[in-house]
C-alpha positions as CSV (number, residue, x, y, z in Angstrom):
1,Q,106.7,120.3,54.9
2,V,109.2,117.5,54.3
3,Q,110.1,116.1,50.9
4,L,111.9,112.8,50.2
5,V,113.7,112.6,46.8
6,E,115.3,109.4,45.6
7,S,118.1,109.3,43.1
8,G,120.8,107.1,41.8
9,G,118.8,104.6,39.7
10,G,119.7,103.7,36.2
11,L,120.3,100.9,33.7
12,V,123.0,98.4,34.6
13,Q,124.1,95.0,33.5
14,P,123.5,91.9,35.6
15,G,126.2,91.8,38.3
16,G,126.5,95.6,38.4
17,S,126.0,97.9,41.3
18,L,124.3,101.2,42.1
19,R,124.0,103.5,45.1
20,L,120.5,104.8,45.6
21,S,120.0,107.9,47.7
22,C,117.0,109.2,49.6
23,A,117.5,112.9,50.6
24,A,115.1,114.5,53.0
25,S,114.6,118.3,53.0
26,G,112.4,120.7,54.9
27,S,111.7,121.2,58.6
28,I,113.5,118.2,59.9
29,F,114.5,117.6,63.5
30,S,115.5,113.9,63.0
31,I,114.7,110.8,61.0
32,D,113.7,107.8,63.1
33,V,113.3,105.1,60.5
34,V,113.9,104.7,56.8
35,H,112.5,101.9,54.7
36,W,113.3,101.0,51.1
37,Y,110.5,99.4,49.0
38,R,110.4,98.3,45.4
39,Q,107.7,97.7,42.9
40,A,108.2,95.8,39.7
41,P,105.8,96.1,36.8
42,G,102.7,94.0,37.4
43,K,103.8,93.1,41.0
44,Q,103.0,94.2,44.5
45,R,105.2,96.7,46.3
46,E,107.6,94.8,48.6
47,L,109.8,95.8,51.5
48,V,113.5,95.6,50.7
49,A,115.3,96.9,53.8
50,W,114.9,99.2,56.7
51,L,117.2,101.1,59.1
52,D,116.3,102.7,62.4
53,S,118.0,105.4,64.4
54,G,119.6,102.9,66.7
55,G,121.4,101.2,63.8
56,S,119.2,98.1,63.5
57,T,118.7,96.8,60.0
58,Y,116.4,94.4,58.1
59,Y,116.8,92.9,54.7
60,A,114.4,90.8,52.6
61,N,115.7,87.3,51.9
62,S,115.9,88.1,48.2
63,V,118.4,90.9,48.7
64,K,120.3,89.7,51.8
65,D,124.1,89.7,51.3
66,R,123.8,91.9,48.2
67,F,122.2,95.1,49.4
68,T,123.3,97.4,52.2
69,I,121.2,100.2,53.8
70,S,122.9,103.1,55.5
71,G,122.3,106.7,56.6
72,D,124.1,110.0,57.0
73,N,122.5,112.0,59.8
74,A,124.3,115.2,59.0
75,K,123.0,115.2,55.5
76,N,119.5,113.8,56.3
77,T,120.1,111.2,53.6
78,A,119.7,107.4,53.5
79,Y,121.3,105.1,51.0
80,L,120.8,101.7,49.5
81,Q,123.9,100.1,48.0
82,V,122.7,97.5,45.6
83,N,125.3,95.0,44.4
84,S,125.4,91.9,42.3
85,L,122.2,93.0,40.6
86,K,119.9,90.5,38.9
87,P,117.2,91.1,36.3
88,E,114.6,90.3,38.9
89,D,115.8,93.4,40.9
90,T,114.3,95.6,38.1
91,A,111.8,97.9,39.8
92,V,111.0,101.4,41.0
93,Y,112.7,101.8,44.4
94,Y,110.9,104.0,46.9
95,C,112.0,105.3,50.3
96,Y,109.7,105.8,53.2
97,A,110.7,107.7,56.3
98,V,109.4,108.5,59.8
99,V,110.5,112.2,60.3
100,R,110.4,114.2,63.4
101,E,109.6,117.8,62.9
102,V,109.0,120.5,65.5
103,G,106.4,119.0,67.8
104,V,105.2,116.6,65.1
105,T,106.2,113.2,63.7
106,R,105.0,112.3,60.2
107,H,105.6,109.6,57.6
108,Y,106.7,110.4,54.1
109,W,107.1,108.6,50.8
110,G,109.5,109.6,48.0
111,Q,108.6,109.5,44.3
112,G,110.8,106.6,43.4
113,T,113.9,105.9,41.3
114,Q,114.0,103.4,38.5
115,V,116.5,100.5,38.6
116,T,116.7,98.4,35.4
117,V,119.0,95.4,35.2
118,S,119.3,94.1,31.7
119,S,122.0,92.6,29.4
């Protein structure tokens, strides 16, 4: 009943920036928490950042001071601004959200967006 769609990925040079989006659509009352994860080829999925409805944030040490998570409540969309990108940031980036619907709270995953950092 709710779908998360990531966008904004692409190919960038080291030091470049992107803004990743996670747009939620469907029967949405509110979004309580958004997490961004990433998974590089041959590696485990790792938590990158999260944002809750109270404005609290978390960042993995590997991305701290380079990435920023934010949300637009009116658009039901979360963002991950990724700056000063390094080759090791190359991965598929996924969003995960706790979504309140009418009388129900459910968790959803997006399909992912590819970020490739290469010279």
